[in-house]
C-alpha positions as CSV (number, residue, x, y, z in Angstrom):
1,M,-32.4,-73.2,219.8
2,K,-32.6,-74.9,216.4
3,K,-32.2,-78.6,216.5
4,L,-28.9,-79.5,214.8
5,T,-29.1,-82.5,212.2
6,K,-26.7,-84.3,210.4
7,K,-27.6,-81.8,207.3
8,N,-27.1,-78.8,209.5
9,L,-23.6,-80.3,210.2
10,Q,-22.6,-80.8,206.9
11,Q,-23.5,-77.4,205.9
12,L,-21.4,-76.0,208.7
13,C,-18.3,-78.0,207.7
14,E,-18.9,-76.9,204.0
15,T,-18.3,-73.3,205.3
16,M,-15.2,-73.8,206.8
17,V,-11.6,-73.1,205.1
18,I,-10.2,-76.4,203.8
19,L,-6.9,-77.2,205.8
20,S,-3.8,-79.0,204.5
21,E,-2.8,-82.1,206.5
22,V,-0.1,-80.4,208.5
23,E,-2.7,-77.7,209.4
24,Q,-5.4,-80.1,210.6
25,R,-2.3,-81.8,212.7
26,N,-1.6,-78.6,214.1
27,Y,-5.5,-77.4,214.6
28,V,-7.7,-80.5,215.3
29,G,-9.4,-79.8,218.6
30,A,-8.2,-76.4,219.1
31,A,-8.0,-77.1,222.8
32,F,-10.2,-75.5,225.3
33,Y,-13.6,-74.8,224.5
34,Y,-16.0,-72.3,226.2
35,S,-19.4,-71.1,225.8
36,P,-20.2,-67.6,225.3
37,D,-21.4,-67.5,229.0
38,G,-18.1,-68.7,230.4
39,E,-18.8,-72.3,230.9
40,L,-16.0,-74.7,230.0
41,L,-17.5,-77.4,227.7
42,G,-14.4,-79.3,227.2
43,H,-10.9,-79.8,225.9
44,L,-10.0,-81.5,222.8
45,G,-6.9,-82.4,220.5
46,N,-3.6,-81.4,221.3
47,S,-3.6,-77.6,221.4
48,Y,-3.8,-75.1,224.5
49,E,-5.8,-72.3,222.8
50,I,-8.9,-71.0,224.3
51,R,-11.8,-71.2,221.8
52,V,-15.4,-70.0,222.2
53,V,-18.3,-72.1,220.8
54,D,-22.0,-72.5,221.3
55,S,-22.7,-75.4,223.4
56,G,-25.2,-76.9,221.0
57,I,-22.8,-77.0,218.3
58,F,-19.9,-78.1,220.4
59,Y,-21.8,-81.3,221.8
60,S,-23.2,-82.0,218.5
61,L,-19.9,-82.0,216.9
62,Q,-18.0,-83.7,219.8
63,D,-20.5,-86.6,219.4
64,N,-19.9,-86.8,215.7
65,N,-15.9,-86.8,216.4
66,D,-15.5,-83.9,214.1
67,D,-12.8,-81.9,215.7
68,A,-11.9,-80.1,212.6
69,C,-15.1,-79.0,211.9
70,L,-15.5,-77.9,215.4
71,F,-12.4,-75.7,215.4
72,G,-13.9,-73.9,212.3
73,N,-17.1,-73.0,213.7
74,S,-15.5,-71.7,217.1
75,T,-13.8,-68.2,217.6
76,S,-10.8,-67.3,219.4
77,L,-10.9,-65.7,222.7
78,Y,-9.5,-62.6,221.3
79,Y,-11.8,-62.1,218.7
80,S,-14.9,-62.7,221.1
81,G,-17.2,-59.9,222.3
82,S,-16.7,-58.2,225.4
83,G,-18.8,-59.9,227.6
84,T,-17.9,-63.4,226.1
85,Q,-14.1,-62.2,227.3
86,V,-15.2,-61.4,230.6
87,N,-17.3,-64.3,231.2
88,I,-14.6,-66.6,230.4
89,I,-11.8,-65.0,232.3
90,N,-14.0,-64.8,235.5
91,Y,-14.8,-68.6,235.0
92,M,-11.0,-69.3,234.8
93,A,-10.1,-67.0,237.5
94,S,-12.6,-68.9,239.8
95,E,-10.9,-71.8,239.8
96,L,-8.2,-69.7,241.6
97,G,-10.6,-68.4,244.1
98,L,-10.8,-65.2,242.2
99,N,-13.6,-63.1,241.2
100,N,-15.0,-59.9,239.8
101,I,-11.8,-59.5,237.3
102,Y,-12.0,-56.7,234.8
103,V,-11.0,-57.3,231.3
104,G,-9.7,-54.2,229.1
105,A,-7.0,-52.3,227.5
106,L,-4.0,-51.3,229.9
107,Y,-2.0,-47.9,229.4
108,D,1.1,-46.8,230.6
109,G,1.5,-43.4,232.3
110,S,1.8,-41.6,229.2
111,G,-1.3,-43.4,227.6
112,N,0.3,-45.7,225.4
113,V,-1.2,-48.9,224.9
114,L,0.7,-52.0,226.6
115,Y,0.9,-54.9,224.7
116,T,3.2,-57.0,226.9
117,S,1.6,-56.5,230.0
118,G,-0.8,-59.3,230.8
119,G,-2.6,-57.8,233.5
120,R,-2.5,-55.4,236.5
121,T,-3.6,-55.1,240.2
122,T,-4.6,-51.9,241.1
123,H,-4.8,-50.9,244.9
124,S,-7.1,-48.2,246.5
125,V,-5.3,-46.4,249.4
126,T,-5.7,-43.4,251.5
127,Q,-2.7,-42.1,253.1
128,Y,-3.0,-40.0,256.5
129,T,-0.2,-38.0,258.2
130,Y,-0.9,-37.2,261.8
131,P,0.6,-33.9,263.4
132,D,3.3,-36.2,265.2
133,G,4.4,-37.2,261.7
134,S,3.0,-40.9,261.9
135,V,1.3,-42.0,258.9
136,Y,-2.0,-44.2,258.6
137,Y,-2.8,-46.0,255.6
138,D,-6.4,-47.1,254.7
139,H,-6.7,-49.7,252.2
140,H,-10.3,-49.6,250.5
141,Y,-9.9,-52.4,248.1
142,S,-7.7,-54.0,245.2
143,Y,-8.7,-55.1,241.8
144,I,-7.2,-57.0,238.8
145,T,-7.5,-55.7,235.1
146,I,-6.7,-58.5,232.3
147,N,-5.1,-56.8,229.4
148,N,-7.2,-57.6,226.3
149,V,-4.8,-56.0,224.1
150,S,-1.8,-57.8,225.4
151,D,0.3,-60.6,223.5
152,V,-0.8,-62.7,226.3
153,F,-4.5,-62.4,225.3
154,K,-4.1,-62.4,221.7
155,G,-2.2,-65.6,221.9
156,G,-5.0,-67.0,223.7
157,N,-3.0,-69.9,225.4
158,F,-5.0,-71.4,228.4
159,Y,-2.2,-72.0,230.6
160,D,-0.5,-68.6,229.8
161,M,-3.6,-66.9,230.8
162,M,-4.0,-69.0,234.0
163,C,-0.4,-68.1,234.9
164,A,-1.0,-64.4,234.4
165,L,-3.9,-64.6,236.6
166,I,-1.7,-66.4,239.3
167,H,0.7,-63.5,238.8
168,E,-2.0,-60.9,239.5
169,Q,-3.4,-63.1,242.4
170,D,0.1,-62.9,244.3
171,H,-0.1,-59.1,243.9
172,Y,-3.8,-59.0,245.2
173,D,-3.4,-61.5,248.1
174,N,0.2,-60.2,249.2
175,Y,-0.5,-56.5,249.0
176,N,0.4,-54.4,252.4
177,P,0.4,-50.5,252.1
178,Y,2.7,-50.5,255.1
179,T,5.4,-52.7,253.8
180,H,5.0,-52.5,250.0
181,N,8.0,-52.5,247.7
182,E,7.5,-52.6,243.9
183,I,10.7,-54.8,243.6
184,A,9.8,-57.2,246.3
185,S,6.3,-57.3,245.2
186,E,7.4,-58.4,241.4
187,F,10.0,-60.6,242.5
188,F,7.5,-62.8,244.5
189,A,4.8,-62.3,241.8
190,F,7.0,-63.7,239.1
191,G,8.3,-66.6,241.5
192,S,4.4,-67.4,241.9
193,T,4.0,-67.6,238.5
194,I,7.0,-70.0,237.7
195,Y,6.3,-72.4,240.7
196,N,2.7,-73.4,240.0
197,E,1.0,-76.6,238.3
198,Y,0.3,-74.5,234.9
199,F,3.8,-73.0,234.1
200,E,5.1,-76.2,232.7
201,Y,2.5,-76.5,230.0
202,A,2.6,-72.7,229.2
203,S,3.9,-71.9,225.7
204,P,7.7,-71.7,225.3
205,E,7.6,-67.6,224.6
206,F,5.5,-66.9,227.8
207,R,8.1,-69.3,229.9
208,E,11.0,-67.3,228.4
209,S,9.8,-64.0,229.0
210,I,8.7,-64.9,232.8
211,Y,12.1,-66.4,233.3
212,S,13.9,-63.4,232.1
213,Q,11.6,-61.2,234.4
214,Y,12.2,-63.1,236.9
215,R,16.0,-63.0,237.0
216,Y,15.8,-59.6,236.4
217,Y,13.8,-58.8,239.6
218,E,15.6,-61.4,241.6
219,S,18.9,-59.4,240.8
220,L,17.2,-56.2,242.1
221,Y,15.7,-57.9,245.2
222,Y,18.9,-59.4,246.4
223,N,20.9,-55.9,245.5
224,L,18.3,-54.0,247.5
225,Y,18.0,-56.2,250.7
226,Y,21.3,-58.4,251.1
């Protein structure tokens, strides 16, 4: 990698869009910085956005205490390459004990893109019915897909994304083909999303959406079981 000098850093800053004072207050630091290979480089400033930057640029600009320049020379997760997105999401998921997370667009049954669904957990199950009428389920595997065209992914908020992973983790860890019920599954997954250490730092829009969906499934759950 080419060595970064003070002259190089000045040239980098000169390519930036000039920010107003208000914009600088909002964007200084730009939050959680990851390298393209998924390594968390550090958190700077007062934003919670996920940004991607070359590690050499990050450490050089960090040492120069130039957060605004660092923001201008980084890229949002949403506009990063697919390989980088996979690396970063899997690094984040590893903090929860998850691995092999897929990243890609999600669609509904009619083939329409889902913008509001942050992720989905898919279960592979084979059902066998014996002559006596009893049923046997062979659960082969489950996998998680994070939706990279969703509003959550586009927003790029670190805490929103961690909560989306926790939601899918609940589906992944607690799936039982014999007792699975969609209403109960969503009710408990939204509860898991709310009652974790990341939720209080999530964006207001994300928290409002999760609370609304939790109350919806809570009503369905208690009408179903009580």
